[in-house]
N, C-alpha and C positions, 0 to 999 in steps of 0.2 A: 477393692484390692488395696487402694491407697490407705483406707482406714485400717485394715488389718496390719499393713506395714507400720503405720504410726503407733498402733496399739502395741505391737511387738517390740518396737524400739524403746518406747517409753516404759513399758512393763519390764523389759530387761534391764534398763538403766536403773529404775527404782529398786529392783531386786538386788542389784549389785551393790547398792549402798544401804541395804537393810541388814538387820542382825543375822539373817540366814547365811550371809557370806563369811561370817567370822571364822568358821572352821577352816576354810580354804585360803583366807587372806594371808596368813604367814607364808604359805607355800607360794602364792603369787608374788609376794614381796621378795622372797628369796630367789625366785626363779630368774630374776634379772640382776640380782646383786651378788651372786656367787662368783668369786674371782676365777679367771681361767686357770686351768691346771697345766698348761704347757705354753711355750712361746709360739706365736703365730696363731693363737686361738682367739685373739682380740676381736676380729671381725665377726666371728661366730657368736661371741658373747654379746656384741652390740645388737645383733639381730635376734638374740634369744627371746626377749620379751614378746616380740611380734610373733615368733614361732610358737610360743606358749599359747598366746591368744588365738592364733589360727587353729591350733590343735583343739583348744577348748570349744571353739565355734563348730568345728567339724564333728567332734564326738557328741557334743550336746545336741546338735541338730539331728544327727543320724539316730542317736539313742531315743530321743523324744519322738521322732517321727515313726521309726520302724521297730523300736525295742518291743513294744507291746505286740505288734503284728508278728514279728519273728519268734519271740520267746513264747508267745501264746501257742505256737504250733509245735514247740519242742518240750520234751519231758524234763525241764530243768526249773529250778526255783526262779520266781519272777525277778529277784534282785541279784541274779548271778553276775550281771555286768558290774554292779557296784562292788561286789566281792572281788572280782577280777581286778578292777581298778585299784582297790585298796591293796591287793597283793603286789601289783606292779609298783605302786607308790612306795611300799615297804622295800621292795627290791632296789628301786632307784636310790632310796636313802642309804641303804647298806653299801651300794656301789660308790656313792659319794664319800662314804666314811673310809672305805678300804680299797685302795688302788688294785689289789689283787683280784677282788671281786669285779671291779670295773673292767679290768683286762679280760677276765673270763667271759663277761657278758658281751664284750666287743668282738671276741674272737670269731664268732660265726659271720660277722659282717666285715671282716678285714679285707676280703677280696673286692668288695664294692666301695671301699674307701669310706666306710662309716666313721664319722667323728666320734669323739668320746661323749659320754653322757652329758658333759657340761656344754656341748656345742649346740648349734642351731637345730640340728635334727633331733638331738636329745630334748631340746625345748619343745619341739612339736610333739614328741612322745609324751612329755610331761603334761602338755595341754590336753592330749587325748585322755590321759588318766584323770585329770581334774574334771573334765566334762562328765565322767561317769559318776563321780561323787558329788557333783554340783546339781545334777538333775532334780533331786528332791526340792531344791529351792524354787523350782518353776512356779509352784503355787497355783492359785485358781485361774490366773490369766491363761494358762495352757490347758484348761479343761477341754477346750475344743480339740486340741491335738491328741490328748489321751483317748477321748471317745472315738476320734477318727481312726486311731490305730486299732482300738478294740473292735471296731465295726468294719475294718478293712476298707475304709472309704477315704483314703488320703488323697487330697486334690491339691490344685495350685494354691488355693487360699491357705490351706493348712501348712504347706511348705513355706509360703511367705511369712506366716505368723511365727513358725518355729525358727527360721533363719534370722528374722528380724529380732526376735527375742534374744537369740544367742549373740548377735552383733551388738544389740543394746547393752547386754551384760558385759561384753568384752571391752567396751569403751572405758568405763571407770576402772575396771580391773587392769587394763593396760597402763593406766596412770600409775597404779600402785607398783606394777612391775617395772616401769621406767624409773620410778622413784627409787626402787631397790637398786637398779643398775647405777643410778647417779651416786648413791651412797657408796657402792662398791668401787666406783671410779675415783671418788674424791677423798675417801677416808684412807689415809696412808697406812694405818695399821692393818686394814684389810688386805692391801696390796702386799705388804711385807710378810704377812702370815697366811698365805693362801691355803696351805695344807690344813692348818688348824681351823680356818674359817669354813673350808669345805667339809671338814669333819663335823663341825658344829651344825652346819646347814643340813648335812645328811642325817644327823641325830634328830634334828627338828622334824624332818620328814618322817622318820621312824616313829617318833613320839606321837605326831599328829595322825599317822596311819592307825596306830593303836587306839588313839582317842576317838577317831571316827568309827573304828570297828566296834568299840564297846559303847559308843554314843556318849562318851564323857564330855564331848564338846557341847552337848545339849545343856549342861549346867551353865555354861557361859551364855548361850543363846537366851535361856530363860531369865538370866540375870539382867539382860539388856532389854528395855522396853521396845516393842516393835513399833518404832516411830513411823514406819511406812505402811502400816496395815490399812489405814483409811484410803491412801492413794491406790494401793493394790486393789482394794475392794471396788473403788470407782472405775479403775481400768477394766477389771474383770466383769463388772456389773451384769445386768440382765441382758445386755445386747449380744452375748455370745453363749447361748444355751447349748453347750456341748458341741458347738460348731455346726449344729443341724437346725432345720426348720426355717432357714432363710430363703428357701427356693419356692415357696408357695406363690400363688397368683395374687395380683393386686386386689382382685375382687374378694378373695378369701380373707386376706389381711384386713380389708375394710370391714367385712362382716364380723370378724372377730372383735372389732372395736365397738360394735353395737351392743349396748347393755339392755335394750328393751326387747321384749318378746314379740318380735315382728318378723313376718316372712319377707325375705329379700331375694334378689337374684345374685347369687354369689358365684355363678359360673358352673360349668360342668364338673361333676364330681371327679376328683383325681383317681388314679388307679390304686387299687390295693395290690401291691406287688412286692417282690423280694421277701416273701414270707417263708420263714424256715419250716414252720409246721402249723397245722390247724388242729384245734381241739373242739369237741362238742359238735362235730358235723358227722354225717353218715360215713363211716369208715375213715374219719379224719381227713376227708377229701376236701380240696379247696372249693370255696363258693365261686361260681362263675358269673359272668355278666348275664348270661341267659337265665340263670336261676334267680337273679335279682331284678330282671326286667319287669316293670309294672308294679314293683313293690316300693313302699316307703322304707327307707333304710336309715338307721341311726348308727353312726360310726363313733365309738367311744374309745379315746386313747386313755390307757390306764397302765398302772404297774401294781403288782399285787401287794407290795409292802408300802404303798403310799396311803397314808391315813385319809387324805383328802379323797382319793379314788375310792376307798372303801365306803366312805359315807355316801358318795355319789352312786355307787353300785346298788345300794338299797333301792334307789329310785329307778335306775336303768333296768334292773332285774324285774321290778314290779311292772314297768311298762311292757317289757317283753312278754311276761305272763298274761297281761291283760289284753294285749292287742295282737299277739302273734297270729291268731286265727283270722284277724281282720286285715292282714297284709303287711304288718310291721316286721322287718328283719333288723335285728340288733347284731352288730359285729364289734366285739371288743378287741381293739388292736393293742396288744400288749407290747409296749416298747420299754426296754429295761432302763432303769436309772443306775442300778448296781450290777456288778458282774454276776452275782448269784441269781439275779432275775433273768439271766440269759439261759439258765438250765431248764429245759422243757419239763422235767419232772417236778422241779420246784414250782413252776407256774401252774402245772396241772393240780398239784396239791393245794396251792394257794387258792385256785379257782374253786376247788371243792369246798374248802373251809368257808369261803365267802358265799357259797350257793350260786355261783355263776354257772348256768347251764345253757346259755346262748353261745353261738359260735365265737371262738377266740382265735385270732391270728397272731402268731409270734413274730414280731417285727424286730428281730435281733440286730439286723443291719441298718435300722433306721430308714429303710427305703420308703415305706409308706408314710412315716413321720415327715420325711422330706417332701414327698409328693404333695402332702397337704400343707406344707409349710407350718407344721404345728409347733407350738412354743411351750406348752405346759401340760401337766397332768393335774386333774382330768380335763379333757375338752371333748365336747360332743358336736358332731356335724350331722345335721338333719337334711336328708336328701329326698326329694320328691320322686313320684313314680316315673317321671321323665328323665331322671338322672341329673337333676340340677340341685346344687347345694342351696338350701333356702334359709338356714339359720346356723349360727355357730355359738355355742355356749361354752365359755372359758371359765374354768374353776368351779367352785361349789355354788349352790343356791339357785334361785329362780326356777325351781323344778316345776312349779305349777304353770308358769308361763310356757316352758318347753313342752309340757304335756298338752297344753291347749293347742300348740302348733302341730304336734303329732296328730291330734284328733282332726284338725282342719285338713291336713294333707291326706289322711286316710279317707276322709269324706270326699275330698276332691277326686281321689283315685277311684272311689266306688260310690258315686252319688246315690243317695237314698239308703245306704247301708246303716243299720242300727248298731251303734257302738255301745260297749258296756259302760257302766258309770266310771268316772275318773278314779284313779287310785287314791289311796288315803295313807300315804307314808309320811311320818313326821319329818320335818326338815331340821336336822341337827347341825346345820352349818353354823360355826362360831361367828358371832357378830361383834364381840367385844374387841375394839381396836387395840386394847392393851395386851392382847394375848401374845405370848412369847412366840417368835417365829421359829421355824425348824433349825435345829442345831446339828450340823454334820460333825463327825468326830474323826474322820480319817486325816492322814497327813496332807497338809496343803489345803484342807477344806475347813479347818477347825478354828475359824476366826473368833468364835464365841468362847473358846476354851481359854480362860484368863491366865492360867499358868503354863501356856504354850510358849513358843510355837511347838506344835506336835510335828515332829519330823520322822521320816522313815527310819525304823530300827527300834531297839529296845531302850527305854528310858525309865528313870525313877522320878516320880512326881510327888510334891508335897503340897498340901492344901494351903492356899494363900491366906493372908490375914483378912482380906476383904473380898467379898463376892457381891457383885452388883446384880440387879434384876436382869434376867436374860442371859446370864453368864453361867458357865459350867467350869468345874475344875477336876482334873484327874488326880488320884492319889495312889501311891504304891507303884508297882511295876507293870508297864504296858509295852506290848510290841505293836508298833504302828505300821500300818500299810497305807496304800493310796486311798482306800475306801473305808477302812475300819481300824479300830484299835482292839487288840486281843489281850485279855486279862492275864496277868501273871500273879506274883506273890503279893498278897494284901491289896489287891486291886479294888479301887472304888471310884465313884463319881459323885460329886456334890453339885446340885443344880438349884439355882434360884429362878423360879418360874412364876408366871401368871397365866393360869388356865384352869379349865374345869377338869380335864383329863390329861394325863401325861403318858406318852407311849415311847417305848424303847425298841428300836429295830435291832434285834440281837439273834445270833445263831450259835450253834454248838450244843454241847451237853453239859448241864450243870444247873446252878441255881442263881437267882438274883434276889438279894435281900434288900427290901426297900423300907426306909424309916422316914416317917413324916409326922410331925407333931407328937413325937414320943411313941407312936404306934409302929410296930414292925410287922411286915408280911414277907413271906418267902414264896417266890414264883419259880416253878420248875421250867427249864428250857431244854428243848430237845429237837434235833434235826436241823433242817435248812433254816437260814435266817428268815425272820418274820417279825411283825409288830406285836409287842406284848404291852398290855396296859399295866403300868406300874402305879398310877394314881387314878382314882375314880371319884368324882365329886358331883354334887348336885348343882353347884354353881361355880363360876370362875372365882379364883382367889389367888392371893400371893402366898408362896410357900417356899421352904428350903427343903429339898429332898436329898437324902443320902442313900446311895446304892452301894452294895458290896457284891462283887461278881466272883464266883468261883473260877479257878484258873481254867483257861482254854476257851472262854466265851468271847465271841467277836461282836463288838458293839459298833453299829454303823451311824445311828443318828437318833436324836430325840425329835418327836413331833407332838403336836398339842391339839386339843379339841375342847 
């Protein structure tokens, strides 16, 4: 818990001094420096910066923790809170500019002694509003919170991380707000021209509200190098895989670190529980402990749009076909990485395309993932006929060794049984260490997009002068969400890669036109998101790929093979 607290505080502090804060920084500065509009309001103005930060901490924490959970159950757009916040921000600006509007807004609160918009309570309201427009700055360090909200599993650790991040963010922002207050107190011209200063401050609020609405502030953010990206990546690192997988037993974690194909005692197999739906079972009924008794079981954690999982499935499926009559049961635990992978119809269609005909358990709430303490896609857990986990295979490769262990456990369970010959499926696991790693494209995840940062909303992107290996660049108009970017007018992506094959995880209806080495191909896209191969080669190579996407396609990530 102390580690989460420190990660949240440091992550929030770093974010508050990063380019992401630029759009709200003028509002924070003005929040403490606007002169009071009436006599006797001085104490309220002195407390105003603290009230603003308190409001920001409260709204940021609540929206981050519960926004996904609550809004997911309502038939409203997912960014409705941001739009409400921008509307209130605009209204506050107009109220500061025109006293008549301010009086009209205050009239409903007259009986409870509400101060004017410039007072301490107004500062708290402004902080609540700023929290709604600041949420997209959270970045990858809050991936744990986003997944927890989406999977309805918000616990003490998630709350500590969210609140600590908000407090860490508020510390440097409070410095800017106090600096604004000091300017307002010391500069004589501000004290003598309070009405004009308040009008100018209100106009700034209005202008920035429009800028945030139409993402005009993205131009400023893109013009400033993200000097904190490396620090954020280090904070967010692999230690927080969506806030899940940290609850597995010590024995399982130890077995997951073993790279040799050996049989170990990794403890009793965890429960397969919290499953939303089963596929490929009689009547789609759940598999029971009784039905698995005395069987050798292979539990494979996968996601249908994961290219690493797809390569592993060729081997898992072959083992199932080869040994099912000899007592092997394969269970594919499908745990989603993206929201579209939570839809049962999408998973069923993906399983059919990949030829998965063994039982599949939809682990949308990460319950079984957490039971096993799993950390990665794909991972296979080999369980003997007595219910003990004997081997954990993380990632791709080593299929021959895993199959040899399957054969040993089947023989142990049925001594003297004649097994069929081993399978003969080519191992296509990439082995070149220079291969480009996965490149996510959604807002807050797109560290490899060189002309970012990609922030929530609509933005115009221009191709940069230089593109380094492993980097991508957006061009044209894109609408960015938390997981994907959706193409608009003249939308394109340029990618500098090193790989044999390049895959784009994309959904919608339209076409993707790929140009590489002067050759152009057009790929049709239709239906739920999935992986589409846009480059196919005989060997790994360096290349610069240019894609053009028709409007309305949602691109999630690049993966490589």
